[in-house]
Each structure stands twice: as C-alpha cells, then as structure tokens.
N, C-alpha and C positions, 0 to 999 in steps of 0.2 A: 425566629420569629423579628421582626423590628421592635425596638423599644415602645414606639407609639402603638403598635399592635397590642402589647401587652397591657399598655396602659388602659386600651379601650375595654379589653376582655376584663380587666380589672376591675371597670366603673360598669359592666354591664349587669343588667337584674336576673339575667342567666347565669346557671352554674357554667364553669367552663375549667377541663382540666386538660394536661398536656402531658403526653407521655412518650417514652422511647420505645421502638421496638429491638428486640436483642433473640439471636438463636445461641443458645445455650445447650450443648450435647445435643444435637438436632432436635431440640423442644423449642418452640416459639413462647417469648415471654414478654411481657409490657411491665413497664416501669413508670409512675407517675412522678414527673420530674415537678410539676407546678399544679395550684390550683388556685383559683381566686376567692375572693371573701365570700361569694354567694356560694360557690361550691363546698367550701368549708361549713358554712352556716346548714346547706341543704342535707351535707352528708353526716353533719357533726364531729367532724375529722379535726383532731385536736394533735396529730401526730408529726411528724416530720419527714420532708421526703429530700432524696427520692426512696422510694418503696415500692414494693410489688402492686401490682393493680388488684391482686385479689385480697388484699389488705384493706383497701380503700373501699371497692365496689365488688362484693363477692358474688358476681352473677355471670352464669354462663353464656348468657344471650350477649352479652357485652363482648366477653373476650371472643365468642364465634364471629361477632360485628368488626372487633378490631382485626382478626385474622384476614377475613375477606376484604377489608380495605386495603391489608399490606400486599393482599395478594393481586386485586382486581383495580386498586388506586382508584376507586369509587367511592362516593358517600355511601354511609350505610346509616340504618335507623331501627328502631326496636323499642320494645317497654322494660324497664328492670322489673325482673320478679325475684321473690325470696328474698327480700333487702332485711338487712338487722335492724333491731329495735328501735334505733335510731330515726330510721324513717318510714317505720310501719306506719299503716294509714294514707301513705300518700303514693300517688301514682304518678311514677317518673319515666318519663319517655327520654330517649336518648339519639343523637345523631354523631355520626363517628367522621371524620374528615382528614384524609391523608395530605399533609403536607408535606414540604420537601425533606425533611429531615426527622419528622415527628408527626404523630395522631393528634388530631384536637377532639377531645369529647366535649359535647353540649348535652345538657340536663336541662329538661324541662317539666315542672309539675302541672298535671293535667288537671282541669275542673271537672265539676260532676258532668257524667254523660249528658244530661237533659238539657242543662243550661248551657253545654257546649253546642248540642244541635242547634238549637235554637238560637244561639249567637251566630252560629255558621252561616244560618238560612240567612238570617238578617244582613250578615256581612257581605255576604254573597251576593245581596240583592241592592246593597244601599252602596258598598264602597266602588269607588271610580275606579280602581286600579284590577279588578276581577272581572272577566268576561264569563257569560253564561250562553250556553247554544242548546238547547233541547231539541231534540229529534227524534222521529218515529219510525218504525220499520217498515217499509213498502215490501210485500212478498209477494209471489208468484203462486200459481196455483198447487205446487207442491208444497207452498208453506216456506220456501226457501227465502232468504231475505235479498233482494236483488237490487235495492235502492234506500235511500233516506230521506224523508222529508221534514224541513224546518220547522218546529211548532213554537219555539219561543226564541227571540233574540234579545238579550239585554242591550240597553243603551251603550254601555261599555263596549259592546263587541261592533258598534257602529264608530265609535269614539278611536277605540285600537282593535282594529278588525284582524282576529287571526284567520278569518274567512273573509276576502275583502267585500267591498261594497255592493257587489253583484247580488248576493245572496240576501233574499228576504224570506219574512214567514209565508210559508205555504212551497217554497221552492223546491226541487229536487237537488239533490247534490250531482247528481250525474248530469244532469242540464246545465247547470253552472260550471260544473268542471269536468268536460267528457273524459277528462284521462285519469279521476279521481280511482275508480275501480282499479287501477294498475300500480295503485301505490300502497306502500306500508300501513298509512293512517287508516284508510277503508277497511285493511283487513281487521284493524284493531277495534274499531267502531262495532263491525259486524261479531268479532269474538264477543265482547262485552255484553253486545244484546242478547247473543245466544247461550253464553255460558252465565252470566252475571257475575263474572270475576273482574273488581275492577283493575284497570289499567294506568300506568302513569308513564310519560313519555315527555322528550323535548323534540320542539319540532321547530324547523325554520322552512317556512312556507317559501316556495319558487318566486323570484321575483321582488321579494319582501326582505330587506336588510334588518330583520328582527328574529327573535330566539323566545318561543313560547314553552312553558311549563304547562302540560295537559294532564287534568285529572278526568279519565272516563269511568262512568258507573252507570248501571242500568237504570233506567227512567221507562217504568211500564212495559210495553214491547218496544223500548226504543234505548235511547242512550242519552245521559245527560253528560256535557262537555262543560267542564270551569277550567279556566286558563288566567294566565297573566304573564304579562310582558316581563321576561327577568333578561333584558337587552342589558338594561344600565347595570343591573344587579351582577351580570357577569364583567362588564367593564371594571366596575367597581372591584369586584373580587381579584380580578386578574391584575390592577395596579399595583395594590400592595406584595402582590408574588413578582412583580415586575421590580418595584422599587427594592424590594428585599432582594433579589435577583443581581441588580443591578449594586446595591450597598454592598454584597458579600463580594462581587467582582471588584470594585473599588478598593476593599481593604485587602482582597488577595493580591492585586497590584502593589500594595505598600511593602517595602523591603524591611520595615520593622515589623515585630511580630505584634498582633493585635489580639486581644483575648478577654472576652467579656464573662467575668465570673460570676456565679450565683452563690451567696451565702450558705453553708449547711450547720444548722443548729442543732445544739443539745436540746434535752427536755426541760432546760430553763430558757431557752429562746436565746442562749448565748453563742458567738459564732466562733465553731471549730474547726472550719475547714472553708475550701471553696471548691466547684466543680465548675467546668467550663460550659457553659451555655452557647459561645459561639466563639470561634476563632478563625483565623486567615490562614493561607498556605504558608506563611513564615514561621508561624508557631511550630515548624515541625524541626526548625532550627538545624537544616542538614541532617535530619537523623537522629539528632540529639533526644526528641521527644516523637513519638509515633503518634498517628491518627488516634489509635486505640487507647492510648493513653489520657487524651482528652475527653474521648467519648466515654470512656468505662472508669477511669480513675479520680482521683481527686486531688487538688497541689500538694498535698503532704505524701499521697502516695506516688506521684509524679517525683517529687524531690522530698527528700527526708529532712533537709535543713531547711525548708519551708516552714516547717512546726512554730520556729521560735518567731517568725515573724508575722503569724496569724493575727496576733494581739494587734500589732500595728495597723494591718488592713482592717479590723474591726473598729479601730479607731477613725478611719476614713469613713467606714461607713455609718457611726454614731456621728461624726461632727460634720462631713462633708469636706474637713482641710485635704486637700491633695497631698501626697506622698511622693517624693523623688529619692531612691536610693539606687545605691550601686550593689549587685548581687554577685556572689561565686558560686556555681554548682559545678559538680563533677560526678559524671554517670560513664560507667563501661569505659573507663580510662580515658574521656574526654573531660577538658576542661572550658567551661562557658562562663565568660564574665557580661554581664548584662547592665544597661541603665535603665531603670525602671522607673516610669510614671504611673501613679494609681491615682485615680479619678473616681467618686461615687457618682453613677448614672441612675436617678430613680435609686430602686433598692437593689443596685449591683454594683460590683466594680467592674470598671473598664480600665483595663493594663495596657498601655503601651511600653514596649521593648525594644531596646536596640541592642543588637549585637556588638559587645564593644570588644569580642576576644581578641581578635589581632590588634586593636589600639592599645590594649591592655598587655597582652604580649610583647607588643614592640615597646611599650612604657619600661615593661620590668626589663628587657634588654638593654633599652637605654641606660638604666638606673643601674642595670649590674656592670656594664661597659664603659660607664661615665668617663672614667679616667683615660680608657684606651681610646674613645672618641677624642676627648680634648688633644690626646698625645698625637693623634691623626690629623686633626685640624692643624695644630701647629706644626707639622712636618707636611703638610701638603705644599704642593705648586701653587694653588691658588694664592691671589693676592689680596687683602683688603685693608682700605682706608678708611678711618672716618676723618672727617674735616670740617671744621668750623669758620664760617665766612667772617670775613674782616671789613666793615664798612667805614666809610669816612663820613664827615659831620652831615652829608648832605643824604647819608643813606646808602650810597652806591657801592657795592662790592667790590674792592680793590685788591683783594687778597683771599687764600684759604689757607687755615693753620691745621697741620694734622695733628689730631689729639689722641688718636688710637690708632693700633694695627694688629693683625695677627703676628705671630712669632716668625713665619717665613718671609712676610713683607718686611718686618724691622729688621731680620737678618740680610735682606737683601739692599736695603736701604745703607746700611752700615757698609756694605760692601761696596756700595758705590760713592758716597760719601764720606767715610771715614768716620763718620760720628753716628749717634742717635737720632734720628728725625723726628723722633716725635716732638711735637712743640715747635718745630720749624714751620716755615710758610712756604709755599711753593716757590714765590719769587727767590726765596732765598736758596732754596735748592737747585731751580733750573736757572735764575737768572731773569727770566722773562716771565709773561703770564703761561706759555706753552700754548700748544696747538687746541687742545680741549679747553681753555680757560673760559673762552664763550659760551661754551654748550654747556657748562658747570653751571655758569649763573643763569642760564636760561632754564636749567632743572630747578633751581632753588627759586627762582621768581614765580615760575609757573605750576611747579609740582609735578609736572609731566617726567617720567624716566626717561632717560636717554639709553637706548640698547643696541648696541651693536653686536650681532649675532655671531659674525665671524671676523677673527682676526689672524690673520697669520705673521708669526715671527721668523721671518727668513732666515734669522742668526742661528735661531735654536731649531726652526722647523716644527713648529709646533703651533697647535690653533688654542685662540682664546676668544672666550665671551666676554665681552667688554660692557659693564653696567655702571650707569650713575644715578642715584636715587637720592631726592632729599630728605634730610633728617635734621628735625626740628631748624636750625638756623645753619645749616651746614650742608654737606653731599658725601655720601656712602661711595665710593670708587671700588669695584671689585672686578679681578681679571680672575675668571672661570677656565682652567684648563680643558678643553673639549677637543682633545686632538683624539681621543679614543673613539667618541660620539662622532666626530667629523669623517674621522677613517670609516666608520661603521657607514654614514651616510654616502660616502663614496660608493662603498662595496655594494651598498641597496641602489645605487644609481647603474653600478655597473651590472648588476642582478636585472635589474629593469629592462637596461639596454641589451643585455645577453638575452632576456625572453622575447622580447619585441622582436630582437633578430630571429630566434627561433620559430616564432609564429610567423614572421614574415617569409622566411624561408620554406616554411610548409607550402605542399603542393595544394592543401586544403582550405577553402576559405573558413574562417573562423569568426563566429560573432559571440560575443557575451553579453547577456541581455538580463536586466532586472523584472521580476514578473511586475506586469500593473494591474490591479483589480479596484473593482467599482465598490459603492456604499455597502453591497450586499457581500463582499468578499468574492465574487465570480472574477476571473481573469478574464481581461477584455482587452490585454495588449501586452506588449512585450518593449521595455526601453534599451535600446543598443545602448551601450556602455564601452564596447571595445570592438575594433575589427581590424583584422591584418590586411597585409596588401594583396593577397589573392582574393579575399574578400571584396576588395574595390574594384579586380580586373572582374570577376565573376558578374558584379552587380551593376558594373559601369558609373560606380558613384566614389566620388571622393571620400578620405577618412572623416572630413568635415561635414560630408553632405550625410555621413551614415551614424556619427557618434552621436548621441542625444536625440535622435528622433525616435519615431514610435514603428515598429516593424510593420504593421497594418499600412501605414502611411506611404510607405516604399513599396511594399509587397503586397498589395491587396487582391492579387490573384491566390495567395496562401487561403484566404478565406474560400474562395470560389471552388477551388479544387479538392478542399476538404483537410490540408495540412495544417491549416491553425488550431482545428477541433483536435486533430492528434497532437499536437502539441500541449494543447491544455490539457488533455487525457494523461500524457506520460508526466506531465509536471506535478498534477492533482495527486496520481497515483505514485508518484517518486517512482516511475519504472523507465530506464533509459530505452530507446529505440533506435533501428537504424530500418531506413527505407530507401528503395529507390522510387522517385516520382519525376512527374514531368509538369510543365508550366509553361503557358502561353507566353512567347515574348513579342510582344506589340513592336518594340525597335527593331529585332530582327526578322520581325514578319515570320516568325516560325517557331516551333516547339523545341522548348530545351529540358534535357533530363539531368536530374543531380541525385547522387548517393547524399542523402540527409542523416545525419547522425544527432541526435540529443542527448545530453546529460545533464545533472545538477549539480554544484559545488556544495560543501557543507555550508557556506555562507550564503546559499539562496541563490546564486547566479545559476542562470540557464546557459550552457553552452551549445552553440549548434555549430555543427562542423558539415560542410557542404564539398561538393567536388563535382565539377561537369562531366558528366558520363553521355552526352549525346551521341559521340563518335563511336563509342562502344554499342551503345544500343543500336544504332543505326546498323552497325557491323555483326550485332548477333541477330539481328531482323532479316538481315543478307544472308547470314549463316543458316537462320530456319529455313528460310526459304530455297538456298540450296539444299540443305538436307532433305525437304520435303519432296523436292525435284529429284533427289537421289533415291529415295525410297521409292518414289513411282515408277523410277528407271528399273530399278531392283524387282519390283513388283512385275513390271513388264517382262523382265529378262526372265524371271521364274515362271511366268504364265508361259512363254515363248519355249524354254525349256522344257515344259510338261507337254504343249502342244507338240513340239517338235519330237519329244522323245515318244511321246504317246502314236504319233504318225508314222515314224519310223520302225513300228513293231512289226507291222503288217509286211511292208518290202524285206524286210530281214528274215522273217519267219518263211516268205515265198522262196527266195535265196538257197535257204536253208533244204528246204523241200525239195526244190528242183534240182539241186544238186544232188541230194540223195536218190532221187529218181534216176536222174542220169547214169550214178554211178552202179546202180542196181541192175538197169537194163541195156546199158550200153559198155559195162565193164569190161567184157569179153573181146569187143572189136574195137575199142580204143587201145592205143598204144600205151604203154607204162609212164609216158612223160605226160600223155592227158591224164590217165587217172590220178597221177602224182598232182596233176594242178587242180583236179576236181575236189582231192582231199583236203589240199590246201584252200581251197576256196568255202569248203563245208568248215574248217576250223576257224577262218576269219569270221563267217557268217556267227558261228556260235559266240566268238567273243563279242561280235559287234551286238548279239542280242542282249549279250549280260550286261554290255556297257548301257544299252539302253533301257534294261530294267533297272539298273542301279541310278540313271539320271532321273528316270520316272519316279522311283522311289524319294530321291533326295529334293526333286519339285513337289513332289505332293506333302511332304513334310514341309516345304516352306510355305504353302499356300494354305494348306488345311488348318484350319484354326478351331478344332473342335475341342469344347468341355472338357475340362479337366474331372477324374473321378477317383477315388481311393483305389488303390493298385496293390496288393498284395506281392511283395518282391519273392518271398518264399515258393508261391505258386506260380508264378511266372518263369522263375528260374527252373524250376522242376519240370514244366513243360517243355522248357528250351533243351535240357538234357536229355528228355524222351526222343523229342525229334532228332538228335544228334548221337543218339544210341550208336548205330551203326559204326559211325566214324570213332566213336570214343573207343568202341571195342577192338577197332583196328589199329588203332595208336596205342592201344593197353591205357589208354589215361586213367591217371587216379584223380578225382576230383572232389576237393572239400568244402562244403557249402556250411558256413558258420550260420548264427542266426540273424537272420533281415528283419526289416522292419517293414510296415506299411506306408507307402505313400502317396501323393496325388498326383495324378498324371494321367497321360494317354496310354493305357495298355498297349496298343498296337506298335505305337512308337517307341516304348519302353522295350517291348520284345525284340524290336529291330536290334535298339541299343545293345543289349547284353548278348543278343545273338552273335552279333559281329564281333564283339569282344570273345566271347568264348570259342568261336570259329578261328579267329585269327590266332590264338593260344594253342589250337590244336592246328592249324596250319605251320605255324612257326615254330614246330616243337626241335630240340636238339636231336640230330641226328645219331647221338650216342645213347641218349637215355630216354625212357617212356616220359610222357608228358605228366605234371605235377601241377593242378590249376586249385587254386585257392580263392573263393569267393567271401569276402565279410565285409562286415560295416560298422561304422562307431561315429559319433559326434564331431564333426571336422572340427581342428583346431585354428585358433585367431592367425596363425601364420599362415595357414592353408587358404582360409579366406581372405586374407590380404594380398598372397601372390596371385590370387585368381581374380583380384579388382570386384570382388563382391561387398555387399555393404557389411561391415563388422558387427552392426548392431543386432543381426538377423542370426537363425539359427539354421545351421546346415548339417546333412548327413555326407560321410564322404563313404562310399561306396568302391572297394579294393576289389580288382581283378588281379590276381598276380599269377604268374606262370615261371618255370624254367627252363624256356627256351633261348632259341640264338641271342636273343636281345639286340640291340642296336646302339649307335653311337648317341650320347645327351644332346648332341647339338643338332639332332633331326627332329627333336621333341617339339616343334611347332610345324615343320614341316610336314610329319604325316597325316596332319588332319586337313591338308590343302585337298583340292578337287583334282583326282587323277595323278595324286602321288604316289610311287612306287621307288621301294629300293632295291627291288632283286628284279631278275627279269621274268618275263611270262613263262617260259622253259621251265625255269627253276621252282617259282611259285607262282600259280596261275590265279587273276583276278583282274579286276577293273579298277583299282585304286580308287573306288569309291565308298568304300566299307566304312573308315574312321571317319570321312568327310559326313557321313550319315550320322555317327556318334556324335559328333561335334554339334550337328543343328539339332538331334535330339534332346541335347541337354540345355543348350540355349533356349530352346523352345519351352523347357520346364524350367526358366529362370536360375540355371546353374551352369558348371562349367564342366571338361574334363580335361586332366592331362596325365603325363607320363613319366615315369622314371625308369631308367634302363642301364644295364651294363652289359656291353657283348660278350656273348659266350655264358652270362649268367642266368640271363632273363629278365623279364619286363612285368612294371606292376601300373596298371591303369586305374586312375583315382578320377571317381565321377562324383561330383559334388551337386548334392540336391537339395532343395529348402524342407525343411523336416517339418512334420505335422505338427501343430500347435493346439 
C-alpha cells in the first residue's frame, strides 16, 4: 500500500488491520503485519507485529472469510463471535478486502438493533444518495408471479435513477421494459419475493454508464429495492490501486535498490529489527537476496552483519536525520558493496541502496596495482604534455611553456632535442609557433577542446588520437595510440562490407525491420532498416525508397491478403514461419507469387526473406493440369482395356468351341495337316482366352475402388492352399506358413495377389528338387521402407514368400512386374505374363509395394509391404 493510504487508515475512526497470507506445510496461515490506533483500542492489543491472526482475533468466522477472500479475490463480511474479555459486550462486524499483496480487515462496532433499524429507516428516506423502490407481485390464476408493479419511488430514484425516468408509481415493469423478464435482475426480484431470502448484487443498467449496489428484501407480497450509485466510489477505489501500481512500476524501473522498512519493536518499544514492507525488483541483487528473504525474513535474518547497524537506523527513526553509509555484505561466497541512503518516511525507513560492488572491486584492484599502473603509464606510447600560456603586456598569448609530461613524452623530447624539455617553450623547441599554435590559442580562449580523432603517422605506420584541452591558463596536449582501435574499426568496416556483399549476393530478397507499436502495445506496422539488392529488384524500389519507410505504406496489399496479420501473429508468439503466398501487382497488371520467411533476432529485429516463385507456381499449375489429363487418359485406357477384354471373351470362346466341334465331327475326313492346324488354332484360342481373362482381372483391379475391410491372412492363405492342393501334391511341395497378421484390405484382390505368388513358386520350381515354400511376416525395416519409396514415418508389414526354385538374375527385378513380361518361353513355362503385374497393382491399391530378391539356381523371395493395422 502507498504511504498516503497508510496515513489515511491511521486517521480513520474505523479499526483496520493488514495481514499477509502464507502457506506453511499445506496449511493456510494469516499473519497481522499492521494495526491502526483504532484497531489496537477496540481489540485492546498491546503486543507487537508481525504476529499470527489467531493471537489478535481468535475468530473462526474471520479465518474462514480470509480464506475465501484469498481464493475468490472478493470482499467478505460477517460478525465476530466468541471474542475475549477485552471486547466482551461489543458486537463487531468485519469486512475483508483482498489487496494485491495483502488482506485488509475493517472492524465496525454495531449499535443496538432497535436504534439501528430506526436510524436505517430515517437514513433511507432522507439521504439523497440512496434510492428506494417498492414493488408488489402481480400473480396469475395459478398464483405465480408474472410481473411486478411499482408501489413507491423515492425522489432519489428520479435524481439518480437505477430504473430510468420512464417508470412511475403504478407502472408494470414488463410494460416499461419489455425485455426485463429475460434478464437476471428479474429472476432475483422473483426469488426474493417467493423465498424471502435477501439478495445483494451489483448492476450496470444497459445504456447507463453507472454502477449500482442493490439490496433486495421481501416487502409484503413484493420486494423492496434499496440502492446507491457506487460509480464514483469504484473509480476512487481504483485510483489508489492504479497509483500504487504505477508507483511500484516506477520503483521497479530503478536500477537502485529501494526498500521500505517497518521497525520491529521489543516489549519496551525499542527498535530491534526491520521488516520489508515494500521493495523493488532491483532489491533481489542479481540473486544475492531472494523474494522470500524480503517477504518472510527480517533484515538481521537476511544479513547477520546488519545487527550492529540497527541502532543507527533506530536513530534515524527517532531524529529524522538521514544516514548515508557504505556497507559490505558477504553471502553464499558472494561479496556485495553498497552505498546506503536511509531516510525517515513517517514511521518507516526508506532505504535507497546503490550497488557499488563493481566500483569497489575496481577501486581495490586499482589500489592493489597502483604501482603497476604507474609503471604502465610511464612506459606507454601515449604522449601527454601540460603547457602554460605566456602572454605579453596586452594579454595576448605569445608562447606556451611545457610544465609537465609523462615519462614517455619526456624521454622522447630528450631524444629529439638532447635536453630535458620541461620548462622550455614551444618557440624554443621548434623555433616557430608550429602548425597547431593558433588552434591551441583558440582552445585556451574559448575553452572548447580540439580533438582530432585519427591521425596517421606514416613514418611509424601508427594511428593516434590528438587532443588539446584547456587547463587553467594553459593547454594539455595528448597523443593517444589508437592503432589497435583503428585496426579494429577497419576490421568492422570490412565485416560490414562483407555482410552487405553476402546479402546482396543472395538470390532472396531480405528486409530487416523494427516492430512499430501503438500506445496500447499493439503492432501497427514495421519500419524497414535494411534492404539488400535482390529486395530492391523484387520490389522495383531503390534502397533509399525502402530504408526508413513503413512496410504497409510500401506494400498495402499485404494487409488485404492477410499476410500482415500473419506477420503480427508470428512476432507476438515468437514463432518463425515460411509460407508461399500471392500478391496482386498493379505495376505488372498480374499476380506474383513469393516464398516468404519470417524470423526474429535476439535484439528484436524482424527479418523477412522472400523470393519470387511465380514461374515455379505457374509451372506447377501446368504440371498439375497435365497430371490430371494423364490421370483421365489412364482412366480411359483402363476402361478401354476392361471393355475390350470383356467384349473379346465371347469371340474367343466361340473360336475354341467351334474348333473343338470341327475336330470331333470331321477329324476322320480331314487330312493330318488339317487336323494339326485345328489343334494349333485350339491352343492359340486357349492362350488368347487366358490372356483376356488376365487383362480383365488387371483392369477390374484398376477401376474398382471397393472399401477395405479387416482381412485374416492366415485364413486367406489356408483357402488358397486348399484350392491348390492337387498341384501341391503333384509337385510334392513342402509349404511352411508362419504366424501371419490381420490386415485391412480387399479380400478378393489380396487372394489374387498371394495365389499368384504361390502358383509361381510351384510353377518355377527346380527340376532337381521338390519345392520348398515359406510364407512369413514381420515389421518392415526402415531400409525396406525407404527403398520402396514409402513414408518412413508410417508403419508397414513385410510379408515374404520364399522358394527354392530356379531363381533369376537380379537385373530383372523391375522388369518382371511389367505387363506381358516373360523371361521364359511358353512351351517351357505356360502363362500370360500378367500374374506379377496384377500382384504389383494389388499392392499399390493397398498403399504398399512389392519387390523381389533372387539368385539364379537358388530361389527367389517376394517381399510385399502393406500398411500395418494401428
């Protein structure tokens, strides 16, 4: 709280207490840190603070109210019961108000109830500040309250109307306010009328910039409303809080430590310690003291050495004479030197503390190394001369006499002139006034120093800073060797040119900008502070037209397309972003596309990087159009393949059927050559029918997009093996099926895939050994997923079908999945060359792939990758 607020509470006729809230071992405790004179009188308190609230006011009702005020941050009130003998016979009420860092308790002593009721009635009817409105219930046939009629309006109700001037005695509320039945106030009025339970609420009527405190009580078959305008009170209450916040912010801005100390007294009233009442952020001393130290400790607890200074602080409290001293503290291996200024502020001590640790440490180092520093000064290459002006009788300066010089200067002059130059004049040394004689006179007469920041001695290739300052009736001349500084500046210039060269050589446009905020702290624009050459080219603006200008003044369309809002959001949330967006270009009468990136530096600069991608976007759009045309073409081809293969089935069947009839009916009358031709035609028609069936199956898988469902691979493989039982027995094949999972897919398509793989393993078996086929599955490795071109972030199953057949060259691993591809003749291994193409199509339709690893004469392993169930 502010000091003025404490003074006001001290002068009040009501009793006030201030307490702190703490949580110790998960238990809420409250500690009284201050009582005004009236509170001490009412409570008969003669102890000292801080002290637990239970020792001052042992009231369960008050403790509960304090707890609620902390939780809800709302004012609490009640009656104190069970007080000690010091307050027996008194009826005390209390109000608890939650402040920013403490709780304020106000105690009031009630008068007898009868007098109180009489005074209350007179006060309500006579005071010009309280409004009174009495209303009776208007009930329907079922006895329910459906409206309220005004019975009485106090004159104040017209002067400061809670219900505006439209309401008169006898009016119905719903007629004056048609929407009131839907408002919460009307519900409160009805509840009080029906239940008799008083209600207290705060209302701000629509269209009125006023806030009213309402009290609702039942009055006969109606309700009595008393209210007062608390607008001014709220504004007054907010003003001290605002002033306190502003004051706290001001002291927090100070780099000096500011602490307001309250004295801690012993039983005899002597100051034995100090406790912090208020402190700023600088008081934490870079971790030397913590916030808990100030909140829960005393000065002597914070610093053991402070105990010996308590009498001095007590003297300031007694006499009001300020104290300024230097203090040294050591804590946690850290040293802290401070310059303390202590002043009395009412009944407290206001302490200003300046951290002089660095200064003190530097002073100590200077003291410890004084001899060394003197040696360094005398051996430095810097030259220093102190001269005194020589004037004629008229007062004009005619020469300068050298009175002092450092060792380096004296030694140099000794070498130049062969004698000690101290006591000599400039004319005696150089014979003339010298080039800078006039400048020295001007420095002497005007008092304005002459400084030449850079002077290069070509003979020694060193840089110096030359200065002349007035000193009494003379001039001090100094040559400071700045060779290292100058070289560093040249390096910085080189770095600057290098950075500008790098930025200008970038293909991206780069703008460095400062954030511009309005008075409310909202970002309203960005100021451009740097622009590279590509930025000039992309924007068609020169560097002079870009740097120093506001971003929106140059590019207003950024707000229209929403890009400026995206920039603000990224800066406020400190999240970089990269986006491709388009901007209309009135100058080119077209739309331009850019890839935009925004980042922030540690110093608050916003870096906007951009590159035009209009050509790439247009090319991508053309590619997407061509891709869509290609998809449509593939769709048409698939449809054609399906229709063609479907329509060719019937002619192929007729050729096969008619050739069979001819062989059966006319084989005896045909010559052997004719019969051979018919048999060849039959064989060709069978191959043609197989080829048509394969094409039809392949086209069906390409065009039919049936929804996927859970498929049990063990059951599916078992059905396939059952259908191939005769071929398996014929080949004497050994087939081992490991544990297989359940997957999501099309059961017909998956059956075709694995039936083709198992059939091929039986077909391409080695002539010298029976087939051995293994079907197994496991989680696909990252290498397998990457080699298949699938997303490495997803999970896939690898289902492997291994055989010990004839194998093939690994070079054919891609070719065998193409349409109509055969590695062997039909007479050796019959087939259409579509089986593996169908397998590839099914795997792709299920979001997977198929591949093969093979060794000639050893066998092959077909690997099917399918998405795993999640």
